[in-house]
C-alpha positions as a LaTeX table, in Angstrom:
\begin{tabular}{lrrr}
\hline
Residue & $x$ (\AA) & $y$ (\AA) & $z$ (\AA) \\
\hline
Met1 & $-13.58$ & $-30.74$ & 28.53 \\
Ala2 & $-12.05$ & $-27.88$ & 29.11 \\
Ser3 & $-9.59$ & $-27.27$ & 32.18 \\
Arg4 & $-10.64$ & $-25.18$ & 35.13 \\
Ser5 & $-7.55$ & $-24.80$ & 36.92 \\
Lys6 & $-6.74$ & $-21.12$ & 37.94 \\
Thr7 & $-3.38$ & $-21.20$ & 35.34 \\
Ala8 & $-5.33$ & $-22.21$ & 33.03 \\
Val9 & $-8.23$ & $-19.64$ & 33.33 \\
Tyr10 & $-5.07$ & $-16.80$ & 33.77 \\
Ala11 & $-3.84$ & $-18.11$ & 30.38 \\
Arg12 & $-6.90$ & $-17.81$ & 28.37 \\
Arg13 & $-7.71$ & $-14.67$ & 29.78 \\
Arg14 & $-4.43$ & $-13.31$ & 29.31 \\
Lys15 & $-4.24$ & $-14.58$ & 25.44 \\
Arg16 & $-7.69$ & $-13.00$ & 25.12 \\
Arg17 & $-6.57$ & $-9.34$ & 26.42 \\
Met18 & $-3.51$ & $-9.69$ & 24.18 \\
Ala19 & $-5.72$ & $-10.37$ & 20.84 \\
Arg20 & $-7.69$ & $-7.15$ & 21.85 \\
Val21 & $-4.55$ & $-4.93$ & 21.34 \\
Glu22 & $-2.21$ & $-4.35$ & 18.53 \\
His23 & 1.47 & $-4.92$ & 19.22 \\
Asp24 & 3.95 & $-3.51$ & 16.90 \\
Leu25 & 7.43 & $-4.10$ & 19.03 \\
Thr26 & 9.56 & $-5.98$ & 16.60 \\
Asp27 & 12.72 & $-8.52$ & 17.50 \\
Ala28 & 14.78 & $-6.15$ & 16.40 \\
Gln29 & 13.68 & $-3.52$ & 18.91 \\
Trp30 & 13.23 & $-6.05$ & 21.28 \\
Asp31 & 17.11 & $-7.05$ & 20.75 \\
Ala32 & 18.10 & $-3.44$ & 20.74 \\
Leu33 & 16.14 & $-2.27$ & 23.81 \\
Lys34 & 17.99 & $-5.80$ & 25.48 \\
Ala35 & 21.52 & $-4.15$ & 24.63 \\
Ala36 & 20.63 & $-0.48$ & 25.57 \\
Trp37 & 19.39 & $-1.28$ & 28.95 \\
Gly38 & 22.13 & $-3.88$ & 29.47 \\
Gly39 & 20.13 & $-5.92$ & 31.67 \\
Cys40 & 17.25 & $-5.50$ & 34.06 \\
Ala41 & 15.61 & $-1.98$ & 33.71 \\
Tyr42 & 14.90 & $-2.25$ & 37.56 \\
Cys43 & 17.81 & $-3.93$ & 39.46 \\
Asp44 & 20.39 & $-3.90$ & 36.69 \\
Val45 & 20.74 & $-8.02$ & 36.77 \\
Ser46 & 22.78 & $-8.74$ & 33.55 \\
Asp47 & 23.25 & $-12.26$ & 33.91 \\
Ala48 & 19.61 & $-13.37$ & 34.06 \\
Gln49 & 17.25 & $-14.21$ & 31.08 \\
Leu50 & 15.25 & $-10.76$ & 30.56 \\
Gln51 & 11.51 & $-10.96$ & 29.73 \\
Lys52 & 9.54 & $-8.09$ & 28.23 \\
Asp53 & 7.77 & $-5.72$ & 30.64 \\
Cys54 & 5.05 & $-3.45$ & 29.86 \\
Thr55 & 5.59 & 0.01 & 32.12 \\
Leu56 & 1.79 & 0.29 & 31.51 \\
Pro57 & 0.62 & $-3.15$ & 31.99 \\
Ile58 & $-1.64$ & $-4.78$ & 29.22 \\
Ser59 & $-4.88$ & $-5.25$ & 31.71 \\
Val60 & $-5.08$ & $-1.62$ & 31.77 \\
Gly61 & $-4.14$ & $-0.63$ & 28.20 \\
Gly62 & $-0.50$ & $-0.89$ & 27.71 \\
Arg63 & 0.73 & $-2.93$ & 24.72 \\
Tyr64 & 4.04 & $-4.14$ & 23.58 \\
Thr65 & 5.23 & $-1.26$ & 21.96 \\
Leu66 & 8.77 & 0.10 & 22.05 \\
Ala67 & 7.95 & 3.25 & 24.61 \\
Asn68 & 6.17 & 0.60 & 26.65 \\
Val69 & 8.45 & $-2.28$ & 27.23 \\
Val70 & 11.42 & $-2.65$ & 29.23 \\
Pro71 & 13.90 & $-5.91$ & 29.84 \\
Ala72 & 13.36 & $-7.41$ & 33.44 \\
Cys73 & 14.19 & $-10.43$ & 34.93 \\
Arg74 & 12.21 & $-12.79$ & 35.99 \\
Ser75 & 12.01 & $-11.73$ & 39.44 \\
Cys76 & 11.19 & $-7.91$ & 38.77 \\
Asn77 & 8.87 & $-8.88$ & 36.23 \\
Ala78 & 6.80 & $-11.47$ & 38.62 \\
Ser79 & 7.16 & $-8.74$ & 41.58 \\
Lys80 & 5.63 & $-6.01$ & 39.29 \\
Cys81 & 2.74 & $-8.09$ & 37.95 \\
Asn82 & 0.18 & $-5.97$ & 36.76 \\
Thr83 & 0.96 & $-2.71$ & 38.59 \\
Glu84 & 2.18 & 0.59 & 36.79 \\
Val85 & 6.04 & 1.15 & 36.92 \\
Thr86 & 6.06 & 4.20 & 39.09 \\
Ala87 & 4.06 & 2.86 & 41.86 \\
Trp88 & 5.78 & $-0.17$ & 41.80 \\
Leu89 & 9.31 & 1.63 & 42.05 \\
Arg90 & 7.95 & 3.39 & 45.14 \\
Arg91 & 6.64 & 0.49 & 46.49 \\
Lys92 & 9.81 & $-1.35$ & 46.17 \\
Lys93 & 11.94 & 1.78 & 47.02 \\
Leu94 & 13.90 & 2.00 & 43.79 \\
Asp95 & 15.22 & 5.41 & 42.13 \\
Glu96 & 12.05 & 6.49 & 39.87 \\
Gly97 & 13.53 & 9.26 & 38.72 \\
Ala98 & 16.98 & 7.31 & 37.57 \\
Phe99 & 14.82 & 4.83 & 36.00 \\
Leu100 & 12.34 & 7.04 & 34.15 \\
Val101 & 15.63 & 9.30 & 32.96 \\
Arg102 & 17.31 & 6.23 & 31.89 \\
Gln103 & 14.26 & 5.20 & 30.16 \\
Val104 & 14.04 & 8.33 & 28.26 \\
Glu105 & 17.85 & 8.13 & 26.90 \\
Val106 & 17.38 & 4.57 & 25.85 \\
Leu107 & 13.95 & 5.64 & 24.03 \\
Arg108 & 16.16 & 8.78 & 22.36 \\
Ala109 & 19.10 & 6.78 & 21.47 \\
Leu110 & 16.69 & 3.97 & 19.53 \\
Thr111 & 14.55 & 6.46 & 17.78 \\
Ala112 & 17.57 & 8.48 & 16.78 \\
Ala113 & 19.38 & 5.43 & 15.64 \\
Ala114 & 16.25 & 4.06 & 13.61 \\
Asp115 & 15.58 & 7.55 & 12.07 \\
Pro116 & 19.09 & 9.03 & 11.02 \\
Ala117 & 17.70 & 11.94 & 8.99 \\
\hline
\end{tabular}
């Protein structure tokens, strides 16, 4: 008999969503993202274990790609949940502009390092 707990139901839904999209973030890219951000992309905490957070959530069409993932501490990732990043930043009264500028800088630096041509 299959488990019907809320946690089990959520886990099955997430597994199906994850299987429907193609993710192309490599472990090397993830390590580079963590190093470039130097901590949580939202609150700057640097001593926490970082999780992959999609700026555009998987539940609304996002996927694990270099341009869509940022490192987040557990607290920020849980708080953001499946909210789009700019809406969440506004709700939390965080500096949306500074985050977006930093995200572009990090992506440019990582893509330039990957493509030295």
